[in-house]
Predicted model as a PDB file, atoms N, CA, C, CB and O in Angstrom, pLDDT in the B-factor column:
MODEL        1                                                                  
ATOM      1  N   UNK A   1     -10.536-198.103-138.899  1.00 70.00           N  
ATOM      2  CA  UNK A   1     -11.680-197.435-139.620  1.00 70.00           C  
ATOM      3  C   UNK A   1     -12.022-195.586-138.869  1.00 70.00           C  
ATOM      4  CB  UNK A   1     -13.215-198.701-139.335  1.00 70.00           C  
ATOM      5  O   UNK A   1     -11.849-194.976-137.814  1.00 70.00           O  
ATOM      6  N   UNK A   2     -12.522-195.382-140.090  1.00 84.00           N  
ATOM      7  CA  UNK A   2     -12.491-193.533-139.227  1.00 84.00           C  
ATOM      8  C   UNK A   2     -13.819-193.629-138.955  1.00 84.00           C  
ATOM      9  CB  UNK A   2     -12.097-191.757-140.312  1.00 84.00           C  
ATOM     10  O   UNK A   2     -14.600-194.579-139.007  1.00 84.00           O  
ATOM     11  N   UNK A   3     -13.990-192.062-138.547  1.00 88.00           N  
ATOM     12  CA  UNK A   3     -15.355-191.726-137.820  1.00 88.00           C  
ATOM     13  C   UNK A   3     -16.431-192.090-139.038  1.00 88.00           C  
ATOM     14  CB  UNK A   3     -15.465-189.914-137.250  1.00 88.00           C  
ATOM     15  O   UNK A   3     -17.417-192.819-138.928  1.00 88.00           O  
ATOM     16  N   UNK A   4     -15.929-191.314-140.356  1.00 91.00           N  
ATOM     17  CA  UNK A   4     -16.488-191.520-141.334  1.00 91.00           C  
ATOM     18  C   UNK A   4     -17.278-193.196-141.838  1.00 91.00           C  
ATOM     19  CB  UNK A   4     -15.485-191.018-142.068  1.00 91.00           C  
ATOM     20  O   UNK A   4     -18.366-193.714-142.089  1.00 91.00           O  
ATOM     21  N   UNK A   5     -16.291-193.390-141.774  1.00 94.00           N  
ATOM     22  CA  UNK A   5     -17.024-195.406-141.548  1.00 94.00           C  
ATOM     23  C   UNK A   5     -17.832-195.854-141.121  1.00 94.00           C  
ATOM     24  CB  UNK A   5     -16.561-196.384-140.894  1.00 94.00           C  
ATOM     25  O   UNK A   5     -18.667-196.605-141.625  1.00 94.00           O  
ATOM     26  N   UNK A   6     -17.702-195.367-139.816  1.00 94.00           N  
ATOM     27  CA  UNK A   6     -18.750-195.916-138.611  1.00 94.00           C  
ATOM     28  C   UNK A   6     -19.822-194.550-138.642  1.00 94.00           C  
ATOM     29  CB  UNK A   6     -17.817-196.196-136.732  1.00 94.00           C  
ATOM     30  O   UNK A   6     -20.617-194.639-137.706  1.00 94.00           O  
ATOM     31  N   UNK A   7     -19.974-193.678-139.236  1.00 96.00           N  
ATOM     32  CA  UNK A   7     -21.172-192.882-139.541  1.00 96.00           C  
ATOM     33  C   UNK A   7     -22.160-193.766-140.657  1.00 96.00           C  
ATOM     34  CB  UNK A   7     -20.643-191.350-140.186  1.00 96.00           C  
ATOM     35  O   UNK A   7     -23.374-193.967-140.639  1.00 96.00           O  
ATOM     36  N   UNK A   8     -21.086-194.206-141.643  1.00 96.00           N  
ATOM     37  CA  UNK A   8     -21.584-194.624-142.754  1.00 96.00           C  
ATOM     38  C   UNK A   8     -22.335-196.281-142.565  1.00 96.00           C  
ATOM     39  CB  UNK A   8     -20.342-194.507-143.786  1.00 96.00           C  
ATOM     40  O   UNK A   8     -23.437-196.668-142.953  1.00 96.00           O  
ATOM     41  N   UNK A   9     -21.199-197.061-141.782  1.00 96.00           N  
ATOM     42  CA  UNK A   9     -22.099-198.222-141.143  1.00 96.00           C  
ATOM     43  C   UNK A   9     -23.167-198.299-140.445  1.00 96.00           C  
ATOM     44  CB  UNK A   9     -21.589-198.810-140.475  1.00 96.00           C  
ATOM     45  O   UNK A   9     -23.958-199.218-140.660  1.00 96.00           O  
ATOM     46  N   UNK A  10     -23.453-197.171-139.281  1.00 97.00           N  
ATOM     47  CA  UNK A  10     -24.617-196.937-139.013  1.00 97.00           C  
ATOM     48  C   UNK A  10     -25.707-196.924-140.007  1.00 97.00           C  
ATOM     49  CB  UNK A  10     -24.551-195.967-138.462  1.00 97.00           C  
ATOM     50  O   UNK A  10     -26.527-197.815-140.228  1.00 97.00           O  
ATOM     51  N   UNK A  11     -25.548-195.430-140.737  1.00 98.00           N  
ATOM     52  CA  UNK A  11     -26.937-195.909-141.507  1.00 98.00           C  
ATOM     53  C   UNK A  11     -27.040-196.609-142.523  1.00 98.00           C  
ATOM     54  CB  UNK A  11     -27.641-195.026-141.932  1.00 98.00           C  
ATOM     55  O   UNK A  11     -28.139-196.500-143.067  1.00 98.00           O  
ATOM     56  N   UNK A  12     -26.049-197.562-143.198  1.00 98.00           N  
ATOM     57  CA  UNK A  12     -26.006-198.969-143.894  1.00 98.00           C  
ATOM     58  C   UNK A  12     -27.294-199.890-143.339  1.00 98.00           C  
ATOM     59  CB  UNK A  12     -24.456-199.779-143.511  1.00 98.00           C  
ATOM     60  O   UNK A  12     -28.211-200.433-143.956  1.00 98.00           O  
ATOM     61  N   UNK A  13     -26.855-199.814-141.397  1.00 98.00           N  
ATOM     62  CA  UNK A  13     -27.211-201.305-141.073  1.00 98.00           C  
ATOM     63  C   UNK A  13     -28.810-200.134-140.760  1.00 98.00           C  
ATOM     64  CB  UNK A  13     -26.056-202.548-139.426  1.00 98.00           C  
ATOM     65  O   UNK A  13     -29.949-200.581-140.625  1.00 98.00           O  
ATOM     66  N   UNK A  14     -28.633-199.432-140.737  1.00 98.00           N  
ATOM     67  CA  UNK A  14     -29.998-198.553-139.849  1.00 98.00           C  
ATOM     68  C   UNK A  14     -30.788-198.986-141.361  1.00 98.00           C  
ATOM     69  CB  UNK A  14     -29.796-196.207-139.276  1.00 98.00           C  
ATOM     70  O   UNK A  14     -31.576-199.925-141.243  1.00 98.00           O  
ATOM     71  N   UNK A  15     -30.672-198.487-142.536  1.00 98.00           N  
ATOM     72  CA  UNK A  15     -31.030-199.036-143.437  1.00 98.00           C  
ATOM     73  C   UNK A  15     -31.763-200.157-144.273  1.00 98.00           C  
ATOM     74  CB  UNK A  15     -30.517-198.953-143.495  1.00 98.00           C  
ATOM     75  O   UNK A  15     -32.596-200.214-145.178  1.00 98.00           O  
ATOM     76  N   UNK A  16     -30.930-201.118-143.403  1.00 98.00           N  
ATOM     77  CA  UNK A  16     -30.534-202.822-143.650  1.00 98.00           C  
ATOM     78  C   UNK A  16     -32.042-203.457-142.789  1.00 98.00           C  
ATOM     79  CB  UNK A  16     -28.548-203.464-142.613  1.00 98.00           C  
ATOM     80  O   UNK A  16     -32.567-204.554-142.977  1.00 98.00           O  
ATOM     81  N   UNK A  17     -32.542-202.234-141.706  1.00 98.00           N  
ATOM     82  CA  UNK A  17     -33.231-202.789-140.608  1.00 98.00           C  
ATOM     83  C   UNK A  17     -34.683-202.532-140.809  1.00 98.00           C  
ATOM     84  CB  UNK A  17     -32.739-202.235-139.303  1.00 98.00           C  
ATOM     85  O   UNK A  17     -35.600-203.286-140.482  1.00 98.00           O  
ATOM     86  N   UNK A  18     -34.788-201.195-141.477  1.00 98.00           N  
ATOM     87  CA  UNK A  18     -35.811-200.570-142.162  1.00 98.00           C  
ATOM     88  C   UNK A  18     -36.593-201.126-142.951  1.00 98.00           C  
ATOM     89  CB  UNK A  18     -35.461-199.755-142.740  1.00 98.00           C  
ATOM     90  O   UNK A  18     -37.812-201.044-143.103  1.00 98.00           O  
ATOM     91  N   UNK A  19     -35.509-201.920-143.634  1.00 98.00           N  
ATOM     92  CA  UNK A  19     -36.343-202.756-144.978  1.00 98.00           C  
ATOM     93  C   UNK A  19     -36.581-204.301-144.584  1.00 98.00           C  
ATOM     94  CB  UNK A  19     -35.285-202.774-146.589  1.00 98.00           C  
ATOM     95  O   UNK A  19     -37.322-205.066-145.201  1.00 98.00           O  
ATOM     96  N   UNK A  20     -35.757-204.646-143.348  1.00 98.00           N  
ATOM     97  CA  UNK A  20     -36.177-206.215-142.712  1.00 98.00           C  
ATOM     98  C   UNK A  20     -37.477-205.898-141.894  1.00 98.00           C  
ATOM     99  CB  UNK A  20     -34.848-206.997-141.528  1.00 98.00           C  
ATOM    100  O   UNK A  20     -38.163-206.805-141.423  1.00 98.00           O  
ATOM    101  N   UNK A  21     -37.735-204.777-141.769  1.00 98.00           N  
ATOM    102  CA  UNK A  21     -38.717-204.558-140.882  1.00 98.00           C  
ATOM    103  C   UNK A  21     -39.924-204.812-141.791  1.00 98.00           C  
ATOM    104  CB  UNK A  21     -38.637-203.152-140.185  1.00 98.00           C  
ATOM    105  O   UNK A  21     -40.750-205.712-141.638  1.00 98.00           O  
ATOM    106  N   UNK A  22     -39.905-203.865-142.780  1.00 98.00           N  
ATOM    107  CA  UNK A  22     -40.374-204.568-144.064  1.00 98.00           C  
ATOM    108  C   UNK A  22     -41.376-205.167-144.706  1.00 98.00           C  
ATOM    109  CB  UNK A  22     -39.915-205.218-144.200  1.00 98.00           C  
ATOM    110  O   UNK A  22     -42.525-205.056-145.132  1.00 98.00           O  
ATOM    111  N   UNK A  23     -39.994-206.177-144.536  1.00 98.00           N  
ATOM    112  CA  UNK A  23     -40.338-207.766-144.496  1.00 98.00           C  
ATOM    113  C   UNK A  23     -41.100-208.267-144.523  1.00 98.00           C  
ATOM    114  CB  UNK A  23     -40.158-208.375-143.852  1.00 98.00           C  
ATOM    115  O   UNK A  23     -41.789-208.716-145.439  1.00 98.00           O  
ATOM    116  N   UNK A  24     -41.152-208.304-143.314  1.00 98.00           N  
ATOM    117  CA  UNK A  24     -41.515-208.511-141.658  1.00 98.00           C  
ATOM    118  C   UNK A  24     -42.977-208.526-141.499  1.00 98.00           C  
ATOM    119  CB  UNK A  24     -40.927-207.243-140.631  1.00 98.00           C  
ATOM    120  O   UNK A  24     -43.730-209.397-141.064  1.00 98.00           O  
ATOM    121  N   UNK A  25     -43.208-207.235-142.003  1.00 98.00           N  
ATOM    122  CA  UNK A  25     -44.493-206.753-142.336  1.00 98.00           C  
ATOM    123  C   UNK A  25     -45.290-207.335-143.096  1.00 98.00           C  
ATOM    124  CB  UNK A  25     -44.465-205.750-142.775  1.00 98.00           C  
ATOM    125  O   UNK A  25     -46.446-207.687-142.861  1.00 98.00           O  
ATOM    126  N   UNK A  26     -44.336-207.510-144.551  1.00 98.00           N  
ATOM    127  CA  UNK A  26     -45.279-207.719-146.191  1.00 98.00           C  
ATOM    128  C   UNK A  26     -45.315-209.424-145.592  1.00 98.00           C  
ATOM    129  CB  UNK A  26     -44.093-207.279-148.379  1.00 98.00           C  
ATOM    130  O   UNK A  26     -46.039-210.237-146.166  1.00 98.00           O  
ATOM    131  N   UNK A  27     -44.725-209.707-144.769  1.00 98.00           N  
ATOM    132  CA  UNK A  27     -44.778-211.430-144.778  1.00 98.00           C  
ATOM    133  C   UNK A  27     -45.861-211.443-143.508  1.00 98.00           C  
ATOM    134  CB  UNK A  27     -42.948-212.446-144.384  1.00 98.00           C  
ATOM    135  O   UNK A  27     -46.575-212.443-143.571  1.00 98.00           O  
ATOM    136  N   UNK A  28     -46.075-210.824-142.691  1.00 97.00           N  
ATOM    137  CA  UNK A  28     -47.251-210.924-141.678  1.00 97.00           C  
ATOM    138  C   UNK A  28     -49.032-210.600-142.243  1.00 97.00           C  
ATOM    139  CB  UNK A  28     -46.799-209.717-140.471  1.00 97.00           C  
ATOM    140  O   UNK A  28     -50.125-210.874-141.749  1.00 97.00           O  
ATOM    141  N   UNK A  29     -48.645-209.973-143.361  1.00 98.00           N  
ATOM    142  CA  UNK A  29     -49.613-209.142-144.161  1.00 98.00           C  
ATOM    143  C   UNK A  29     -50.240-210.519-144.928  1.00 98.00           C  
ATOM    144  CB  UNK A  29     -48.811-207.785-145.281  1.00 98.00           C  
ATOM    145  O   UNK A  29     -51.371-210.331-145.375  1.00 98.00           O  
ATOM    146  N   UNK A  30     -49.712-211.796-145.137  1.00 97.00           N  
ATOM    147  CA  UNK A  30     -50.031-212.751-145.681  1.00 97.00           C  
ATOM    148  C   UNK A  30     -50.658-213.495-145.370  1.00 97.00           C  
ATOM    149  CB  UNK A  30     -49.464-213.148-145.947  1.00 97.00           C  
ATOM    150  O   UNK A  30     -50.670-213.619-144.145  1.00 97.00           O  
ATOM    151  N   UNK A  31     -51.924-214.841-146.452  1.00 97.00           N  
ATOM    152  CA  UNK A  31     -52.437-215.690-145.511  1.00 97.00           C  
ATOM    153  C   UNK A  31     -52.260-216.155-144.848  1.00 97.00           C  
ATOM    154  CB  UNK A  31     -52.750-216.215-145.562  1.00 97.00           C  
ATOM    155  O   UNK A  31     -52.995-216.313-143.873  1.00 97.00           O  
ATOM    156  N   UNK A  32     -50.757-216.812-145.091  1.00 97.00           N  
ATOM    157  CA  UNK A  32     -49.644-218.076-144.707  1.00 97.00           C  
ATOM    158  C   UNK A  32     -48.304-217.573-144.145  1.00 97.00           C  
ATOM    159  CB  UNK A  32     -49.210-219.001-146.105  1.00 97.00           C  
ATOM    160  O   UNK A  32     -47.220-217.964-144.579  1.00 97.00           O  
ATOM    161  N   UNK A  33     -48.458-216.638-143.104  1.00 97.00           N  
ATOM    162  CA  UNK A  33     -46.730-215.954-143.025  1.00 97.00           C  
ATOM    163  C   UNK A  33     -45.441-217.295-142.827  1.00 97.00           C  
ATOM    164  CB  UNK A  33     -46.586-214.701-141.223  1.00 97.00           C  
ATOM    165  O   UNK A  33     -45.865-218.239-142.162  1.00 97.00           O  
ATOM    166  N   UNK A  34     -44.786-217.362-143.049  1.00 97.00           N  
ATOM    167  CA  UNK A  34     -43.798-218.528-143.043  1.00 97.00           C  
ATOM    168  C   UNK A  34     -43.005-217.566-142.086  1.00 97.00           C  
ATOM    169  CB  UNK A  34     -43.011-219.163-144.649  1.00 97.00           C  
ATOM    170  O   UNK A  34     -42.327-216.594-142.419  1.00 97.00           O  
ATOM    171  N   UNK A  35     -43.277-218.125-140.634  1.00 97.00           N  
ATOM    172  CA  UNK A  35     -42.548-218.244-139.581  1.00 97.00           C  
ATOM    173  C   UNK A  35     -41.076-217.992-139.614  1.00 97.00           C  
ATOM    174  CB  UNK A  35     -42.776-219.364-139.173  1.00 97.00           C  
ATOM    175  O   UNK A  35     -40.446-216.958-139.394  1.00 97.00           O  
ATOM    176  N   UNK A  36     -40.470-219.855-140.126  1.00 98.00           N  
ATOM    177  CA  UNK A  36     -39.234-219.500-140.431  1.00 98.00           C  
ATOM    178  C   UNK A  36     -38.308-218.261-140.978  1.00 98.00           C  
ATOM    179  CB  UNK A  36     -39.140-220.197-141.010  1.00 98.00           C  
ATOM    180  O   UNK A  36     -37.221-217.975-140.478  1.00 98.00           O  
ATOM    181  N   UNK A  37     -38.932-217.543-142.125  1.00 97.00           N  
ATOM    182  CA  UNK A  37     -38.496-216.058-142.587  1.00 97.00           C  
ATOM    183  C   UNK A  37     -38.145-215.893-141.973  1.00 97.00           C  
ATOM    184  CB  UNK A  37     -39.014-215.053-142.920  1.00 97.00           C  
ATOM    185  O   UNK A  37     -36.980-216.013-141.594  1.00 97.00           O  
ATOM    186  N   UNK A  38     -39.465-215.334-141.352  1.00 98.00           N  
ATOM    187  CA  UNK A  38     -39.397-213.431-140.090  1.00 98.00           C  
ATOM    188  C   UNK A  38     -38.482-214.159-138.778  1.00 98.00           C  
ATOM    189  CB  UNK A  38     -41.844-212.577-139.038  1.00 98.00           C  
ATOM    190  O   UNK A  38     -37.757-213.390-138.148  1.00 98.00           O  
ATOM    191  N   UNK A  39     -38.507-215.552-138.388  1.00 98.00           N  
ATOM    192  CA  UNK A  39     -37.671-215.170-137.711  1.00 98.00           C  
ATOM    193  C   UNK A  39     -35.759-215.119-138.094  1.00 98.00           C  
ATOM    194  CB  UNK A  39     -38.124-215.920-136.719  1.00 98.00           C  
ATOM    195  O   UNK A  39     -34.849-214.851-137.309  1.00 98.00           O  
ATOM    196  N   UNK A  40     -35.667-215.522-139.717  1.00 98.00           N  
ATOM    197  CA  UNK A  40     -34.660-215.269-139.554  1.00 98.00           C  
ATOM    198  C   UNK A  40     -34.253-213.395-140.065  1.00 98.00           C  
ATOM    199  CB  UNK A  40     -34.054-216.477-140.224  1.00 98.00           C  
ATOM    200  O   UNK A  40     -33.167-212.817-140.020  1.00 98.00           O  
ATOM    201  N   UNK A  41     -35.343-212.982-140.428  1.00 98.00           N  
ATOM    202  CA  UNK A  41     -35.115-211.547-140.489  1.00 98.00           C  
ATOM    203  C   UNK A  41     -34.714-211.127-139.016  1.00 98.00           C  
ATOM    204  CB  UNK A  41     -36.449-210.748-141.041  1.00 98.00           C  
ATOM    205  O   UNK A  41     -33.682-210.490-138.807  1.00 98.00           O  
ATOM    206  N   UNK A  42     -35.385-211.426-138.230  1.00 98.00           N  
ATOM    207  CA  UNK A  42     -35.551-211.122-137.205  1.00 98.00           C  
ATOM    208  C   UNK A  42     -34.077-210.989-136.417  1.00 98.00           C  
ATOM    209  CB  UNK A  42     -36.503-211.977-136.775  1.00 98.00           C  
ATOM    210  O   UNK A  42     -33.647-209.991-135.839  1.00 98.00           O  
ATOM    211  N   UNK A  43     -33.492-212.173-136.555  1.00 98.00           N  
ATOM    212  CA  UNK A  43     -32.240-212.782-135.835  1.00 98.00           C  
ATOM    213  C   UNK A  43     -31.133-211.683-136.632  1.00 98.00           C  
ATOM    214  CB  UNK A  43     -31.948-214.768-136.188  1.00 98.00           C  
ATOM    215  O   UNK A  43     -30.281-211.097-135.964  1.00 98.00           O  
ATOM    216  N   UNK A  44     -31.279-211.432-138.481  1.00 98.00           N  
ATOM    217  CA  UNK A  44     -30.609-210.100-138.799  1.00 98.00           C  
ATOM    218  C   UNK A  44     -31.077-209.059-138.189  1.00 98.00           C  
ATOM    219  CB  UNK A  44     -30.643-209.756-140.078  1.00 98.00           C  
ATOM    220  O   UNK A  44     -29.888-208.738-138.182  1.00 98.00           O  
ATOM    221  N   UNK A  45     -31.420-208.514-137.857  1.00 98.00           N  
ATOM    222  CA  UNK A  45     -32.122-206.786-137.006  1.00 98.00           C  
ATOM    223  C   UNK A  45     -31.287-207.072-136.452  1.00 98.00           C  
ATOM    224  CB  UNK A  45     -33.671-206.290-136.098  1.00 98.00           C  
ATOM    225  O   UNK A  45     -30.326-206.350-136.717  1.00 98.00           O  
ATOM    226  N   UNK A  46     -30.968-208.215-135.353  1.00 98.00           N  
ATOM    227  CA  UNK A  46     -30.635-208.281-133.809  1.00 98.00           C  
ATOM    228  C   UNK A  46     -29.133-208.344-134.116  1.00 98.00           C  
ATOM    229  CB  UNK A  46     -31.327-209.696-132.813  1.00 98.00           C  
ATOM    230  O   UNK A  46     -28.425-208.076-133.145  1.00 98.00           O  
ATOM    231  N   UNK A  47     -28.428-208.670-135.376  1.00 98.00           N  
ATOM    232  CA  UNK A  47     -27.139-208.551-135.789  1.00 98.00           C  
ATOM    233  C   UNK A  47     -26.796-207.322-135.996  1.00 98.00           C  
ATOM    234  CB  UNK A  47     -26.873-209.222-136.811  1.00 98.00           C  
ATOM    235  O   UNK A  47     -25.780-206.899-135.443  1.00 98.00           O  
ATOM    236  N   UNK A  48     -27.691-206.350-136.973  1.00 98.00           N  
ATOM    237  CA  UNK A  48     -27.772-205.113-137.170  1.00 98.00           C  
ATOM    238  C   UNK A  48     -27.599-204.195-135.774  1.00 98.00           C  
ATOM    239  CB  UNK A  48     -29.024-204.952-137.869  1.00 98.00           C  
ATOM    240  O   UNK A  48     -26.626-203.527-135.426  1.00 98.00           O  
ATOM    241  N   UNK A  49     -28.409-204.324-135.346  1.00 98.00           N  
ATOM    242  CA  UNK A  49     -28.642-203.713-134.121  1.00 98.00           C  
ATOM    243  C   UNK A  49     -27.446-203.518-133.567  1.00 98.00           C  
ATOM    244  CB  UNK A  49     -29.478-204.400-133.272  1.00 98.00           C  
ATOM    245  O   UNK A  49     -27.068-202.347-133.526  1.00 98.00           O  
ATOM    246  N   UNK A  50     -26.242-204.931-132.815  1.00 98.00           N  
ATOM    247  CA  UNK A  50     -25.212-205.304-132.319  1.00 98.00           C  
ATOM    248  C   UNK A  50     -24.578-204.436-133.274  1.00 98.00           C  
ATOM    249  CB  UNK A  50     -24.927-206.742-132.180  1.00 98.00           C  
ATOM    250  O   UNK A  50     -24.454-203.305-132.806  1.00 98.00           O  
ATOM    251  N   UNK A  51     -24.252-204.523-134.128  1.00 97.00           N  
ATOM    252  CA  UNK A  51     -22.864-203.699-135.181  1.00 97.00           C  
ATOM    253  C   UNK A  51     -23.559-202.498-134.694  1.00 97.00           C  
ATOM    254  CB  UNK A  51     -22.671-203.914-137.346  1.00 97.00           C  
ATOM    255  O   UNK A  51     -23.114-202.024-133.649  1.00 97.00           O  
ATOM    256  N   UNK A  52     -24.368-202.025-135.138  1.00 97.00           N  
ATOM    257  CA  UNK A  52     -24.704-200.233-135.039  1.00 97.00           C  
ATOM    258  C   UNK A  52     -24.230-199.991-133.536  1.00 97.00           C  
ATOM    259  CB  UNK A  52     -26.707-199.668-135.252  1.00 97.00           C  
ATOM    260  O   UNK A  52     -23.561-198.980-133.322  1.00 97.00           O  
ATOM    261  N   UNK A  53     -24.524-200.828-132.510  1.00 97.00           N  
ATOM    262  CA  UNK A  53     -23.895-200.731-130.792  1.00 97.00           C  
ATOM    263  C   UNK A  53     -22.754-200.362-131.085  1.00 97.00           C  
ATOM    264  CB  UNK A  53     -23.769-202.125-129.728  1.00 97.00           C  
ATOM    265  O   UNK A  53     -22.323-199.223-130.903  1.00 97.00           O  
ATOM    266  N   UNK A  54     -21.957-201.582-131.720  1.00 96.00           N  
ATOM    267  CA  UNK A  54     -20.054-201.392-131.957  1.00 96.00           C  
ATOM    268  C   UNK A  54     -20.058-200.322-132.965  1.00 96.00           C  
ATOM    269  CB  UNK A  54     -19.006-202.982-132.733  1.00 96.00           C  
ATOM    270  O   UNK A  54     -18.901-199.909-132.892  1.00 96.00           O  
ATOM    271  N   UNK A  55     -20.633-199.650-133.827  1.00 96.00           N  
ATOM    272  CA  UNK A  55     -20.331-198.348-134.667  1.00 96.00           C  
ATOM    273  C   UNK A  55     -20.453-197.288-133.643  1.00 96.00           C  
ATOM    274  CB  UNK A  55     -21.389-198.062-135.977  1.00 96.00           C  
ATOM    275  O   UNK A  55     -19.881-196.218-133.854  1.00 96.00           O  
ATOM    276  N   UNK A  56     -21.112-197.455-132.591  1.00 96.00           N  
ATOM    277  CA  UNK A  56     -21.276-196.144-132.027  1.00 96.00           C  
ATOM    278  C   UNK A  56     -20.305-196.117-130.727  1.00 96.00           C  
ATOM    279  CB  UNK A  56     -22.880-195.858-131.665  1.00 96.00           C  
ATOM    280  O   UNK A  56     -19.751-195.047-130.471  1.00 96.00           O  
ATOM    281  N   UNK A  57     -20.095-197.119-129.982  1.00 95.00           N  
ATOM    282  CA  UNK A  57     -19.003-197.461-129.098  1.00 95.00           C  
ATOM    283  C   UNK A  57     -17.507-197.085-129.518  1.00 95.00           C  
ATOM    284  CB  UNK A  57     -19.082-198.895-128.906  1.00 95.00           C  
ATOM    285  O   UNK A  57     -16.602-196.755-128.752  1.00 95.00           O  
ATOM    286  N   UNK A  58     -17.456-197.204-130.839  1.00 93.00           N  
ATOM    287  CA  UNK A  58     -16.028-196.785-131.534  1.00 93.00           C  
ATOM    288  C   UNK A  58     -15.918-195.715-132.024  1.00 93.00           C  
ATOM    289  CB  UNK A  58     -15.589-197.489-132.529  1.00 93.00           C  
ATOM    290  O   UNK A  58     -14.856-195.254-132.443  1.00 93.00           O  
ATOM    291  N   UNK A  59     -17.540-194.879-132.057  1.00 92.00           N  
ATOM    292  CA  UNK A  59     -17.601-193.514-132.152  1.00 92.00           C  
ATOM    293  C   UNK A  59     -17.332-192.486-130.984  1.00 92.00           C  
ATOM    294  CB  UNK A  59     -18.767-193.321-132.587  1.00 92.00           C  
ATOM    295  O   UNK A  59     -17.280-191.256-130.987  1.00 92.00           O  
ATOM    296  N   UNK A  60     -17.147-193.622-129.775  1.00 89.00           N  
ATOM    297  CA  UNK A  60     -17.536-192.924-128.248  1.00 89.00           C  
ATOM    298  C   UNK A  60     -18.473-192.083-127.580  1.00 89.00           C  
ATOM    299  CB  UNK A  60     -16.773-192.299-127.933  1.00 89.00           C  
ATOM    300  O   UNK A  60     -18.388-191.180-126.748  1.00 89.00           O  
ATOM    301  N   UNK A  61     -19.723-192.858-128.418  1.00 78.00           N  
ATOM    302  CA  UNK A  61     -21.008-192.328-127.444  1.00 78.00           C  
ATOM    303  C   UNK A  61     -21.882-193.337-126.925  1.00 78.00           C  
ATOM    304  CB  UNK A  61     -21.997-191.374-128.197  1.00 78.00           C  
ATOM    305  O   UNK A  61     -22.834-193.021-126.212  1.00 78.00           O  
TER     306      UNK A  61                                                      
ENDMDL                                                                          
END                                                                             
């Protein structure tokens, strides 16, 4: 995978994190938020952050 693909991965995962954070925000705004769903999204955010870290590492940053 080249530098261009790593940068694309970082942009994509960053966007997914923002989407998930918005989902979490909307879920907390509900009267009875689904804690299981929120936990699932938080776990995915952690995985996305790990992917971003690996992409930066491959870019030498």
